[in-house]
C-alpha positions in Angstrom: 110.2 73.8 102.0 109.9 71.1 99.9 111.6 67.9 101.5 114.2 66.3 99.6 112.6 62.9 98.7 109.6 65.1 97.5 112.3 67.2 95.1 113.7 64.0 93.7 109.7 62.3 92.7 109.3 65.7 91.0 112.7 65.5 89.2 111.6 61.9 88.1 108.5 63.0 86.3 110.6 65.5 83.9 113.1 62.7 83.5 111.0 59.8 82.6 108.4 61.3 80.6 109.7 59.8 77.5 110.3 56.4 79.4 107.2 54.1 80.2 109.2 52.5 82.8 110.4 55.7 84.8 107.5 57.1 84.5 105.3 54.1 85.6 108.0 53.8 88.9 107.4 57.4 89.6 103.3 57.0 89.3 104.3 53.9 91.9 105.8 56.1 94.4 103.1 58.5 94.3 100.7 55.4 94.8 103.2 54.3 97.7 103.4 57.6 99.4 99.8 58.4 99.5 98.9 55.2 100.3 97.0 54.5 97.1 95.1 51.5 95.5 95.4 52.7 91.9 96.0 55.8 90.2 94.3 56.6 86.6 96.2 59.4 84.1 94.2 60.4 81.4 93.0 63.3 79.4 89.5 64.6 79.0 87.8 65.5 75.5 87.4 69.1 74.4 84.2 69.5 76.3 85.2 67.7 79.2 82.3 65.2 78.7 84.3 61.8 80.0 88.3 60.8 79.4 89.7 58.5 77.1 93.5 56.9 76.3 93.2 55.9 80.0 96.6 54.8 81.9 96.3 52.6 84.8 98.7 52.0 87.4 98.9 49.6 90.3 96.0 47.7 89.5 94.7 45.6 92.4 93.7 42.4 90.8 92.0 41.3 87.8 88.6 42.0 89.0 89.6 45.6 88.5 89.9 44.6 84.7 86.2 43.4 84.4 85.1 46.7 86.1 87.1 49.0 83.8 85.6 47.2 80.7 82.2 47.9 82.2 83.1 51.2 83.0 84.2 51.9 79.6 80.5 51.1 78.1 78.4 52.5 80.1 79.3 53.4 83.9 81.9 56.2 82.9 78.2 58.2 82.2 77.6 58.0 86.3 80.7 58.8 87.2 79.9 62.5 89.0 83.7 63.5 88.4 83.4 63.8 84.7 80.3 65.8 85.3 82.7 68.0 87.6 85.3 68.0 84.9 82.7 69.2 82.2 81.4 71.9 84.3 84.7 73.5 85.3 86.7 73.7 81.6 89.5 75.4 83.1 90.6 72.5 85.1 90.3 72.4 88.9 89.9 69.2 91.8 87.2 67.1 92.9 86.8 65.0 95.6 84.4 61.9 95.9 83.2 62.8 99.6 81.2 66.2 98.0 78.8 63.0 96.0 77.1 62.5 99.6 76.7 63.4 102.9 79.0 61.9 105.1 76.0 59.3 106.8 75.1 58.5 103.4 78.2 58.2 101.7 79.1 54.7 102.1 75.9 53.6 100.7 75.9 55.9 97.3 75.0 54.3 94.5 78.5 55.1 92.9 80.2 54.4 95.6 79.8 51.3 96.6 79.8 50.3 92.4 83.4 51.5 92.8 84.4 50.1 96.3 82.8 46.2 94.7 84.7 46.5 91.0 87.8 48.8 91.3 89.1 48.5 95.3 88.2 52.2 96.0 86.0 54.4 98.7 87.5 57.5 98.0 88.9 59.5 95.3 90.2 63.1 93.8 90.8 64.0 90.5 93.0 66.9 89.7 93.5 68.4 86.3 94.4 71.4 84.0 92.2 73.1 81.5 95.2 74.4 79.7 95.0 72.5 77.0 93.2 71.4 74.0 93.1 68.1 76.1 93.2 68.1 79.8 95.8 66.1 82.0 94.0 64.7 84.6 95.0 62.3 87.3 93.0 60.2 89.7 94.2 58.6 92.8 91.9 55.9 94.7 92.5 54.5 98.4 90.2 52.2 99.7 87.7 52.4 102.9 91.4 51.3 105.4 92.7 54.3 104.8 89.9 56.8 104.3 90.2 60.0 102.0 92.7 62.2 101.0 94.0 65.0 104.3 94.9 68.6 103.5 98.5 68.2 103.6 98.1 65.0 101.4 95.4 66.7 99.2 98.0 69.9 98.4 101.0 67.6 98.3 98.8 65.6 95.2 97.9 68.6 93.4 101.4 69.6 93.1 102.8 66.4 91.8 100.1 66.6 89.2 100.6 70.1 88.3 104.5 68.9 88.2 103.5 66.0 86.1 101.1 67.8 83.5 104.1 70.4 82.8 106.6 67.5 82.1 104.4 66.3 80.2 103.8 69.4 78.1 107.2 70.1 77.8 107.7 66.8 76.1 104.5 67.5 73.8 106.4 70.9 72.4 106.5 71.4 68.9 109.5 71.2 66.2 110.5 74.8 65.5 108.1 76.5 63.2 109.8 80.0 62.8 111.5 79.3 59.3 110.5 80.1 56.0 109.1 76.3 54.9 105.7 75.6 54.8 105.6 73.1 57.8 102.5 71.7 59.6 102.7 69.2 62.7 100.0 66.8 63.1 99.1 65.0 66.9 98.6 61.5 67.1 95.3 61.5 65.6 96.0 63.0 63.0 94.7 66.8 64.7 96.2 69.9 63.7 98.5 71.4 66.6 100.1 74.1 64.8 101.6 75.2 61.5 104.7 77.6 60.4 103.6 81.0 58.7 103.6 80.2 55.2 101.9 77.2 56.0 99.3 79.6 57.5 98.7 81.6 54.9 98.1 78.6 52.8 95.2 77.4 54.8 93.9 80.6 55.7 93.6 81.1 51.6 92.3 77.2 51.5 94.4 77.2 48.6 95.0 73.4 48.0 94.8 72.8 51.4 92.4 73.7 54.8 91.6 73.3 58.2 88.1 72.9 59.5 87.2 71.8 63.0 90.7 71.4 63.6 91.3 68.3 60.7 92.7 69.2 57.0 91.2 68.8 54.1 91.9 69.0 50.5 90.7 71.2 48.3 88.9 68.5 46.0 87.3 64.9 47.2 90.1 63.0 45.6 93.2 64.4 47.2 90.8 64.8 50.4 90.5 61.0 50.8 93.8 60.2 49.9 95.4 62.7 52.0 93.3 61.1 54.7 94.6 57.5 53.9 98.3 58.8 54.1 97.9 60.1 57.8 96.3 57.2 58.6 98.7 55.2 56.8 101.8 57.2 58.9 99.9 56.8 62.1 99.3 53.3 62.3 101.9 51.7 64.8 102.7 48.8 62.4 103.5 51.1 59.5 107.4 50.8 58.5 107.6 53.7 55.5 109.6 57.0 56.4 107.6 59.3 54.8 104.6 59.4 52.1 103.5 62.1 50.0 100.0 63.1 48.2 99.5 65.7 45.6 97.4 68.2 46.1 95.3 70.2 43.2 95.0 73.9 43.6 94.5 76.9 41.4 97.8 77.5 40.7 100.7 75.1 40.2 99.6 71.8 42.6 100.9 71.0 45.7 103.1 68.2 46.9 102.6 67.3 50.8 105.5 65.0 52.1 104.4 63.8 55.6 107.1 62.3 57.9 107.1 60.8 61.5 108.0 62.8 64.3 109.3 60.3 67.7 106.5 59.9 69.8 106.4 58.4 73.9 105.7 55.2 73.9 103.1 55.9 76.7 100.2 58.0 77.1 100.5 61.1 79.5 96.8 62.9 79.3 98.8 65.5 76.9 98.5 65.9 72.8 101.6 65.3 71.4 103.0 65.8 67.9 103.4 62.7 65.6 103.6 63.8 62.2 105.3 66.9 60.0 103.9 67.9 56.8 105.8 69.6 54.4 104.4 71.4 51.6 105.8 71.9 48.5 105.1 73.9 45.2 105.6 71.3 42.4 106.7 73.8 39.6 108.9 75.2 42.2 112.8 74.3 42.6 113.9 74.1 45.4 117.5 76.0 45.5 119.1 72.9 46.7 117.3 70.0 45.6 119.8 67.2 46.8 119.8 69.0 50.2 115.9 69.2 50.2 115.9 65.4 49.6 117.9 64.5 52.5 116.1 67.0 54.7 112.7 65.5 53.8 113.6 61.4 53.6 117.2 61.4 55.7 118.6 60.1 52.3 122.6 59.1 53.2 124.8 61.4 50.9 125.5 58.1 49.3 122.0 57.5 48.6 121.4 61.0 47.4 123.9 60.5 44.9 122.6 57.2 43.4 119.2 59.3 43.3 120.5 62.6 41.5 122.2 59.7 39.3 119.1 57.6 38.5 117.5 61.0 37.2 120.1 62.2 35.0 121.1 58.8 33.4 118.3 57.1 31.3 120.4 53.4 32.0 119.3 51.1 34.0 121.0 50.6 37.5 123.6 48.5 36.7 124.7 51.5 34.1 124.3 53.4 37.0 126.5 51.8 39.3 129.2 51.4 37.2 129.2 55.2 36.2 129.4 56.2 40.0 132.3 53.7 40.6 130.1 51.6 42.5 129.2 47.4 43.0 125.9 46.5 41.5 125.3 44.7 45.0 126.1 48.1 46.8 123.8 50.0 44.3 120.8 47.4 44.8 121.0 48.3 48.9 121.3 51.7 48.6 118.1 51.6 46.0 116.3 49.4 48.6 116.6 52.2 51.4 115.8 54.8 48.9 112.7 52.9 48.4 111.8 52.6 52.0 112.6 56.4 53.2 110.7 57.8 50.1 108.1 55.3 50.6 107.7 54.1 46.9 108.5 50.9 45.7 110.2 51.3 42.5 112.7 53.1 40.3 110.0 54.4 38.5 108.0 55.7 41.2 111.1 56.9 42.9 112.3 59.1 39.9 108.7 60.2 39.3 108.6 61.7 43.0 112.1 63.2 42.8 110.9 64.7 39.8 108.1 66.9 41.6 110.1 67.6 44.2 112.9 69.2 41.9 
């Protein structure tokens, strides 16, 4: 029977996985309940060699930060926790007390370094090996509190499992069962999944392929453009809503339209989808051109109406505004929004892009 306060703590992980404040508050509660000096949450790389993108909670002092800088540069190589993770890719639990006998434990070189720089003498790592990047939680206690007892260890394992599950649920990609050729990319541009029609394109390497978890175009120029477009959309300071790249192939060219997906503002240790790439055949007219624009670029109905008019008319923006019965100022505001949402910077570029789509 789980105590009510533990149930409430577990619920906080599921409710707070997309809120850094609530997630951190829940981890602080874990620290308090288990008398932890600090907690590390991190994914391990695919080979389990070392953690990356660490997220620290309840940092004890400024010396700790200096110690973690030293850890990131070279001390991670001496960390027996990482060697355990590499040897157990399916997941597991590591207790620091296994690295030496009880008599020699406190004088072990790595334990002394942890105590001096990171304020911890005992630690346990719990991690799950079900994901491409494994979710791991390392809880650290100081000399006064000693190691976790059996009951505390079981509680930590249960809490870690629930944290990992909450992170996995939040990291689920969008529905990819539809007819469109859609690809989902992660926060580092890695391939995370695709729809059946996109899978057929990748399998044939018809203009676009996937190798070692990364997308690559068929020719060098397109490949460079694709890498730059993905990097631009992953840039935290980017302002574009979408960006498009033409990909050469044997038949008609593909147009890759890349847009952002909402991503949590903090790291939970689970790879999360960040970009949605839609592949369009440039020679095939969509059944509903304007609906397609709205789906791709989140145009409003008024913006879509202006965009369609710009494609149909040879006159300038002022003449188009008059025919639509809107003011020139309103048309300028709508055009600026069209530029931002489509990733273009001129009327010519906008018309060219929309012409390709339909």
